[in-house]
C-alpha positions as CSV (number, residue, x, y, z in Angstrom):
1,M,142.9,-97.0,40.3
2,K,143.1,-100.1,42.5
3,S,142.7,-99.8,46.3
4,I,145.4,-101.1,48.6
5,V,144.7,-103.9,50.9
6,Y,147.4,-105.0,53.4
7,F,147.6,-108.6,54.5
8,T,149.4,-110.6,57.2
9,K,149.0,-114.3,58.1
10,E,149.1,-113.3,61.7
11,V,145.7,-113.1,63.5
12,G,146.6,-112.0,67.0
13,S,145.7,-108.7,68.7
14,D,149.2,-107.4,68.0
15,A,148.7,-108.0,64.3
16,V,145.7,-105.8,64.3
17,L,147.8,-102.9,65.5
18,K,150.7,-103.7,63.3
19,I,148.6,-103.7,60.1
20,Y,146.7,-100.6,61.1
21,K,150.0,-98.7,61.2
22,K,150.7,-99.8,57.6
23,L,147.7,-97.7,56.5
24,G,149.5,-94.5,57.2
25,I,146.4,-92.8,58.4
26,E,145.9,-90.9,61.7
27,L,142.3,-91.1,62.8
28,K,141.8,-87.7,64.5
29,G,139.5,-86.3,67.1
30,N,137.0,-88.6,68.9
31,V,137.5,-92.0,67.3
32,A,134.6,-94.6,67.3
33,V,135.8,-98.2,67.1
34,K,133.0,-100.4,65.8
35,V,133.3,-104.0,66.9
36,H,130.8,-106.9,67.5
37,S,130.1,-107.4,71.2
38,G,129.1,-111.0,70.6
39,E,125.9,-112.8,71.6
40,P,126.2,-114.5,75.0
41,G,127.0,-118.2,74.4
42,N,128.7,-117.6,71.1
43,Q,132.0,-119.4,71.0
44,N,133.6,-117.6,68.0
45,F,133.4,-113.9,68.8
46,F,136.5,-111.8,69.8
47,H,136.6,-110.9,73.5
48,A,137.4,-107.5,74.7
49,E,141.1,-108.1,75.4
50,Y,141.6,-108.8,71.7
51,F,140.9,-105.1,70.9
52,K,143.0,-103.6,73.6
53,P,146.2,-102.7,71.6
54,I,144.4,-101.0,68.8
55,V,141.8,-99.2,71.0
56,D,144.5,-97.9,73.3
57,Y,146.6,-96.8,70.3
58,V,143.9,-94.7,68.7
59,D,142.4,-93.7,72.1
60,G,139.1,-94.9,70.8
61,T,135.6,-95.6,72.2
62,I,134.0,-99.0,71.6
63,V,130.7,-98.4,69.9
64,E,127.7,-100.7,69.3
65,C,124.0,-100.6,68.7
66,N,121.1,-102.8,69.9
67,T,119.8,-105.7,67.8
68,A,116.5,-106.0,66.1
69,Y,116.1,-109.7,66.9
70,S,115.4,-111.0,70.4
71,G,118.3,-112.1,72.5
72,E,120.7,-110.7,75.1
73,R,121.5,-107.5,73.1
74,D,118.1,-106.4,72.0
75,T,117.5,-103.9,74.8
76,T,119.8,-101.2,76.2
77,E,119.7,-102.9,79.7
78,A,120.5,-106.3,78.3
79,H,123.2,-105.1,75.8
80,L,125.0,-103.1,78.5
81,K,125.1,-106.2,80.7
82,T,126.5,-108.2,77.8
83,L,129.1,-105.5,77.1
84,K,130.1,-105.7,80.8
85,D,130.1,-109.5,80.9
86,H,132.3,-109.7,77.7
87,G,134.8,-107.3,79.2
88,F,134.2,-104.2,77.2
89,I,132.7,-102.0,80.0
90,G,135.4,-101.6,82.6
91,N,138.3,-101.9,80.1
92,F,137.3,-99.3,77.5
93,K,135.2,-96.2,77.0
94,V,132.0,-97.8,75.6
95,D,129.1,-96.2,73.9
96,L,125.8,-97.9,73.1
97,M,124.9,-95.5,70.4
98,D,121.1,-96.1,70.3
99,K,120.7,-96.4,74.1
100,D,117.8,-94.0,73.7
101,P,115.5,-95.4,71.1
102,N,113.7,-92.1,70.6
103,K,116.8,-90.3,69.4
104,D,117.9,-92.1,66.2
105,I,119.6,-90.0,63.5
106,E,117.9,-90.1,60.1
107,I,120.2,-90.0,57.1
108,D,119.0,-89.3,53.6
109,I,120.2,-91.6,50.9
110,K,118.7,-89.9,47.9
111,D,120.6,-92.1,45.5
112,G,119.9,-95.3,47.4
113,F,119.1,-98.3,45.2
114,Q,116.6,-99.7,47.7
115,I,116.3,-97.5,50.8
116,K,116.2,-93.7,50.8
117,K,116.7,-93.4,54.6
118,N,119.1,-94.8,57.1
119,Y,118.7,-94.7,60.9
120,L,121.8,-94.6,63.0
121,G,122.5,-94.7,66.7
122,E,122.1,-91.1,67.9
123,S,125.6,-90.6,69.5
124,I,127.4,-91.5,66.2
125,K,127.3,-87.7,65.7
126,N,129.8,-87.3,68.5
127,Y,132.6,-89.0,66.6
128,D,135.1,-87.4,64.2
129,S,136.4,-90.6,62.7
130,L,135.6,-94.3,62.5
131,L,137.7,-97.5,62.8
132,V,135.8,-100.7,61.9
133,V,137.4,-103.9,63.2
134,S,135.5,-106.8,61.8
135,H,135.6,-110.5,62.6
136,F,135.2,-111.7,59.0
137,K,133.1,-114.9,58.9
138,G,130.0,-116.3,57.2
139,H,126.5,-115.1,57.9
140,P,123.1,-116.8,57.9
141,M,121.4,-114.0,56.0
142,G,124.1,-111.9,54.4
143,G,126.2,-114.8,53.3
144,F,129.3,-113.2,54.9
145,G,130.0,-110.5,57.4
146,G,132.8,-108.0,57.2
147,A,133.4,-104.3,56.9
148,L,130.2,-103.6,54.9
149,K,128.0,-105.4,57.3
150,Q,129.5,-103.5,60.3
151,L,129.0,-100.2,58.5
152,S,125.4,-101.0,57.6
153,I,123.6,-103.3,60.1
154,G,126.3,-102.6,62.8
155,C,125.9,-98.8,62.9
156,A,122.2,-98.9,62.4
157,S,119.9,-98.4,65.5
158,K,117.4,-101.1,66.4
159,Y,114.8,-99.3,64.2
160,G,117.5,-98.8,61.5
161,K,118.2,-102.5,61.4
162,K,114.5,-103.3,60.8
163,N,114.6,-100.7,58.0
164,I,117.6,-102.4,56.3
165,H,116.4,-105.9,56.8
166,G,112.9,-104.9,55.5
167,A,114.3,-102.8,52.6
168,G,112.3,-99.9,53.9
169,N,109.6,-102.0,55.6
170,T,109.8,-101.5,59.4
171,S,106.6,-103.4,60.3
172,D,106.7,-106.5,62.4
173,N,107.0,-108.7,59.2
174,Y,110.2,-106.9,58.1
175,F,112.1,-110.2,57.9
176,E,109.7,-111.5,55.2
177,T,111.0,-108.9,52.7
178,D,112.6,-110.1,49.5
179,H,116.1,-111.3,50.4
180,D,118.0,-109.6,47.5
181,K,116.4,-106.2,48.5
182,F,117.8,-106.7,51.9
183,L,121.3,-107.2,50.5
184,I,121.1,-104.1,48.3
185,S,119.8,-102.1,51.3
186,M,123.0,-103.1,53.2
187,A,125.0,-101.6,50.4
188,D,122.9,-98.4,50.5
189,A,123.3,-98.1,54.3
190,A,127.1,-98.8,54.3
191,Y,127.5,-96.1,51.6
192,S,125.6,-93.6,53.8
193,V,127.8,-94.1,56.8
194,C,131.0,-93.7,54.8
195,K,129.6,-90.6,53.3
196,L,128.8,-89.3,56.8
197,F,132.4,-89.7,57.9
198,D,133.7,-88.2,54.6
199,G,136.7,-90.5,54.2
200,K,137.8,-90.4,57.9
201,C,137.5,-94.2,58.2
202,A,139.8,-97.2,58.3
203,F,138.9,-100.9,58.1
204,I,140.5,-104.1,59.6
205,N,139.1,-107.6,58.8
206,V,140.3,-110.5,60.9
207,M,139.9,-113.9,59.2
208,K,140.0,-116.0,62.4
209,N,137.4,-118.5,63.7
210,L,136.0,-118.9,60.2
211,S,132.5,-120.2,60.9
212,V,129.7,-119.9,58.4
213,D,127.6,-118.4,61.2
214,C,127.7,-114.9,62.7
215,D,128.8,-113.8,66.2
216,C,125.1,-113.0,66.8
217,Y,124.2,-116.6,67.3
218,S,124.1,-117.8,70.9
219,V,125.5,-121.1,69.6
220,A,127.2,-120.9,66.2
221,E,128.6,-123.6,64.0
222,D,132.2,-124.2,64.8
223,P,134.8,-122.8,62.3
224,C,135.0,-124.8,59.1
225,M,138.3,-123.4,57.9
226,K,141.7,-122.7,59.4
227,D,142.6,-119.1,60.2
228,I,143.8,-117.1,57.2
229,G,145.1,-113.8,58.4
230,T,144.4,-110.1,59.1
231,L,143.7,-107.4,56.4
232,A,143.5,-103.6,56.5
233,S,142.4,-101.0,54.0
234,L,140.9,-97.5,53.7
235,D,138.3,-99.1,51.3
236,P,135.6,-101.3,52.9
237,I,134.6,-102.8,49.6
238,A,138.1,-103.8,48.6
239,I,138.8,-105.4,52.0
240,D,135.7,-107.5,51.9
241,Q,136.3,-108.5,48.3
242,A,139.9,-109.5,49.2
243,C,138.6,-111.7,52.0
244,I,136.1,-113.3,49.7
245,D,138.9,-114.0,47.2
246,L,141.1,-115.5,49.9
247,I,138.2,-117.9,50.8
248,Y,137.5,-118.8,47.1
249,N,141.2,-119.4,46.3
250,S,141.8,-121.4,49.5
251,K,142.6,-125.2,49.3
252,D,141.2,-125.7,52.8
253,P,138.8,-128.6,53.0
254,G,136.2,-126.4,54.6
255,R,136.3,-123.9,51.7
256,D,133.3,-125.3,49.8
257,H,131.1,-125.1,52.9
258,F,131.9,-121.5,53.4
259,V,131.4,-120.7,49.7
260,E,128.1,-122.5,49.7
261,R,127.0,-120.2,52.5
262,V,128.0,-117.1,50.6
263,E,126.4,-118.1,47.3
264,S,123.2,-119.6,48.7
265,R,122.5,-116.2,50.3
266,H,123.6,-114.2,47.2
267,G,126.2,-112.5,49.4
268,L,128.2,-111.0,46.5
269,L,125.2,-108.9,45.6
270,T,126.1,-106.5,48.5
271,L,129.6,-106.0,47.1
272,E,128.2,-105.4,43.6
273,Y,125.8,-102.7,44.7
274,A,128.2,-101.1,47.1
275,E,130.6,-100.6,44.2
276,K,127.9,-98.9,42.2
277,H,127.8,-96.2,44.9
278,H,131.5,-95.4,44.1
279,F,132.7,-95.2,47.7
280,G,135.2,-98.0,47.0
281,S,136.2,-100.6,44.5
282,R,136.3,-104.4,44.1
283,Q,139.6,-103.9,42.3
284,Y,142.5,-104.0,44.7
285,E,146.2,-104.7,45.2
286,L,146.9,-107.1,48.0
287,V,150.2,-106.1,49.8
288,D,151.6,-108.9,51.9
289,I,153.5,-107.3,54.8
290,D,155.0,-110.6,55.8
291,E,157.3,-110.7,52.8
């Protein structure tokens, strides 16, 4: 059975709320809203006000985790300052889930293809449901970043990020691990988070500011394509696949540059292995809500 992915050409904050309502799901209890807080200096990330309509509607808490690489989000002190500077703290309930690095949650992935453990920010246990709002764009390592990246790298603690990047190797040379093993580890990690929330998840991808670089860059490459739209689904694999297909089928002059980034990093491998875990499907029906 194909998963449903809703689509609108609109990319504003109101479109995020509008398309979420099309999902027909009520995220109950304490709702975690996973976003990307943006590296200081980055020109493409979504600022706090962009998320206000959807966060207010679900009465959610903005959640994030510290980065493994050095920057302005690699320690709790620095990341909290960034969250404040970018308007999240002061406008929303905000939870840096791995603020205490000694309290990671260890999740077993017995059927993981590459990693058998995932390490999450400790306070993820306080949430009953999860809304992932992703800025879909390229990525210097993963090829692209969307729902699956937010579930995997995004929800992982600082130590957990090393574990995924290193495909189980958390030593100082974790970034030297075989690249394809890292991509497969992302699929394993995303699967473990979806399993943890037992279907109480929803996903929104916004195809705006379409750079080949991630919001984790202090200075990213400028967008190479025009904005495409906003998508929503209950299936994280289907929504990422739909975004990839919209890129591949685009006639935008910058399409080839974006595709080169995806393919040179073997980005589709994460989708392939995620589907093998059976928590979603690459087969979907795209429902245009503008028609």
